[in-house]
C-alpha positions, 0 to 999 in steps of 0.5 A: 421288763424292758427290751434292754433288760430282756436282751441283757438277761439273754446275753447273760444266759448265752454266756453262761451256757458257753462258759459251762460248755467250755468248762465241761471240755476242760480236763479235770485235775485228778485228786488221788489218794496218797497211796496212788501218788506213792505208786510212781516213786515206789515203782523205781524201788521195784525196778531196782529190786527186780534188777537184783532179783534177776541176778539172784535168779541167774545165779540160781539157774547157773547153779542148778544147771551147771553146778558150783563154779570152779575156783579157776574161773576168772572174775571177768568170765563170772561177770560176763555170765552174770551180766549176760544172763542177768540182763536178759532176765532183768529186761524180761522182768522189766517188760513183764512189770510194764516199767515203760520209761528209761528211768525205770530201766536205769534203776533196773540195771543199777539193781543188777550191778549192785547185786552182781557186786554185792550179793555175797554180802547177803549170803554172809548175812543170811546163810539160812535163807540162801541154804533153802533157796540155793543149796548148802554147798553153794552157800559154803562155796560163796562164804569160802570164796568171798569176804563179808563187807566187800564188793567184788568187781572183775575179781578185784575186791573192794572193802567197804 
């Protein structure tokens, strides 16, 4: 082999080694399964559900600590109690499930507001389930004081 060929082969070997060192440092694209890729969009759904669950938990706590709300309570007062206690519980659940982004908190609060305004529709639709979770007298109270297929905001009723 001539000197020219040897120097050419040594340069090629040197370039290959430099190229492999660069390739080793380059971040690899992670190829995940479809289930792992679905985790991120589903986390927004769980954030929404956790917000709704926070209102349900707040109303459960309110019922078991204070009893049935009186009929003379204003819509603003009930909204303030639900919003205050529900926000604290939603934030705690948000931190517990490690939803780190603001977008998750937005979905969490959207679930909280949706449940505050429309949880009575679930009670109308599934009274047996809520009889077990809360109490029969609470379910009777909700069915008596609200109409099915409506949203309630600050005492105002909006028909769907």
